[in-house]
C-alpha positions in Angstrom: 61.2 -45.0 -2.6 62.9 -46.4 0.8 63.6 -50.4 0.6 60.8 -50.9 2.5 58.4 -49.8 0.3 60.5 -51.9 -2.5 60.3 -54.7 -1.2 56.9 -54.0 -0.3 56.0 -53.8 -3.1 58.0 -56.7 -5.1 55.8 -58.7 -1.8 53.0 -57.5 -3.8 53.4 -58.5 -6.9 54.7 -62.0 -5.9 51.8 -62.9 -3.9 49.3 -60.9 -6.2 50.2 -60.4 -9.4 52.3 -63.4 -10.2 50.0 -65.6 -10.2 48.2 -64.3 -12.4 51.1 -63.4 -15.1 51.0 -66.5 -17.7 55.0 -66.2 -18.3 55.6 -65.4 -14.6 59.7 -66.0 -13.2 58.8 -66.8 -9.5 57.7 -70.7 -9.5 55.7 -71.4 -7.4 53.8 -74.7 -6.0 50.8 -74.9 -4.4 49.5 -76.7 -1.3 46.3 -77.1 -0.7 44.4 -73.5 -0.6 47.8 -72.1 0.1 51.1 -70.9 -3.1 54.1 -70.9 -1.8 56.8 -69.1 -4.1 60.5 -71.5 -4.4 63.8 -70.5 -3.3 65.5 -70.4 -6.6 68.7 -71.4 -6.4 68.6 -69.3 -2.8 68.3 -66.2 -4.2 64.9 -64.8 -3.4 63.4 -65.7 0.0 60.6 -68.1 0.0 56.6 -66.0 0.2 52.8 -68.5 1.3 49.9 -67.2 0.5 46.4 -67.3 -0.2 43.7 -66.2 -2.0 40.4 -66.4 -0.4 36.7 -65.8 -3.4 37.0 -62.8 -3.6 40.7 -62.1 -4.6 42.0 -60.9 -1.1 44.7 -61.9 -0.3 46.7 -63.0 3.2 50.7 -63.7 3.1 53.6 -64.5 5.5 57.0 -63.3 3.9 60.2 -63.5 5.8 63.2 -60.4 5.2 65.8 -61.7 6.0 65.4 -59.9 10.2 62.4 -60.8 10.7 58.8 -62.0 9.4 55.6 -61.0 8.5 51.3 -62.0 7.6 50.3 -58.8 5.7 46.3 -59.1 4.1 46.1 -57.4 1.2 42.4 -56.3 1.1 40.0 -53.5 -0.8 39.2 -51.7 2.0 40.7 -48.6 2.3 43.5 -46.7 5.1 45.4 -44.5 6.2 48.7 -45.4 6.1 50.9 -45.7 9.0 47.4 -46.1 11.2 46.8 -49.3 13.1 43.8 -50.6 13.2 41.7 -53.1 16.1 40.5 -55.8 14.3 39.9 -60.1 16.3 41.2 -63.3 13.7 39.2 -66.2 14.4 40.7 -69.5 13.5 38.8 -72.9 13.4 40.4 -74.9 16.6 43.1 -71.8 17.3 40.8 -70.0 18.9 39.9 -66.3 18.1 42.5 -63.0 19.3 42.9 -59.8 19.1 44.7 -58.3 17.4 46.0 -54.6 14.8 46.5 -54.2 11.5 48.4 -51.8 10.4 48.0 -49.6 7.4 51.7 -50.3 4.9 50.5 -48.6 2.1 47.0 -47.5 0.2 46.8 -48.0 -3.0 47.7 -45.4 -5.0 44.9 -45.2 -7.2 42.0 -47.5 -4.9 42.1 -50.7 -4.8 44.2 -53.2 -3.1 45.1 -51.7 0.9 48.5 -53.0 2.6 47.6 -54.5 6.9 50.7 -55.3 8.6 49.5 -57.7 11.1 49.8 -57.8 14.8 51.5 -59.7 17.7 52.9 -61.8 14.7 53.6 -64.4 16.9 50.8 -64.6 18.3 49.1 -64.6 15.3 51.9 -66.9 13.6 51.0 -70.3 16.0 47.7 -70.2 16.0 47.8 -70.9 11.6 50.5 -73.4 12.3 48.5 -75.7 14.9 45.6 -76.0 12.9 45.6 -77.9 9.9 42.2 -77.2 8.2 39.3 -75.0 8.6 39.0 -71.0 8.2 40.6 -67.9 9.0 38.2 -65.4 9.8 38.9 -61.8 10.6 36.6 -59.3 11.9 38.1 -55.8 12.0 35.2 -52.0 12.4 34.6 -49.7 9.0 33.1 -47.3 11.3 29.4 -46.6 12.4 28.4 -49.7 13.2 29.8 -52.4 9.7 32.3 -55.1 10.4 34.6 -56.2 7.0 35.1 -59.8 8.1 37.1 -61.6 5.8 37.9 -65.6 5.4 40.3 -67.6 4.0 41.1 -71.2 3.7 43.3 -72.7 5.7 43.8 -76.1 3.5 47.1 -76.8 2.9 48.4 -73.6 4.9 50.3 -76.2 7.5 52.1 -77.9 5.0 53.7 -74.7 3.0 54.7 -73.0 7.2 56.6 -76.3 6.7 57.9 -75.8 4.3 58.2 -72.5 4.3 60.5 -72.7 6.9 63.2 -75.0 5.7 63.2 -73.2 2.4 63.6 -70.3 4.5 66.7 -71.6 6.5 68.6 -72.4 3.2 67.8 -68.3 1.6 69.6 -67.0 5.0 72.1 -70.0 4.7 73.1 -69.0 1.2 72.0 -65.6 2.3 75.0 -65.3 4.7 77.2 -68.1 2.4 77.5 -65.3 0.0 77.8 -62.3 2.5 81.3 -64.6 3.4 82.3 -64.9 -0.3 81.9 -61.4 -0.9 84.4 -60.5 2.8 86.6 -62.5 2.4 
């Protein structure tokens, strides 16, 4: 298993499964309709996510070098393939995006799509304090899947996420300096 795949599995567990586990060890803070995993002593990178009424998840993580927006939905995909989509953000306008299938669930169920372009998507969400984001993607023929997520609390979650991520990077850099010395 590659390090990247391992990170994605941990991300899925952090964003989707941990909130439902009774004894979850990763502390989280709820900000509106968003959850933020807290930086425990700088040892884990923070993550933010919102889960819609259908159990689908939209989340953001950073792995130390780059940040990513990911969509976890139950619509199948082929790993490595990209699919066109349209994101419509309240007061943020519409944005053409691409959804790249990062991993399909081995037994069906949840599939992870990476959203690009990252910067444009991130900026559109950050400037919207409330409302919804709708993502529409073709599913074949003349059918579309439309998933909607609340943005209530998202801007505040991203501000705190950025602060915690900076702390995480600083702690990681300190650890690396101690190893080198």
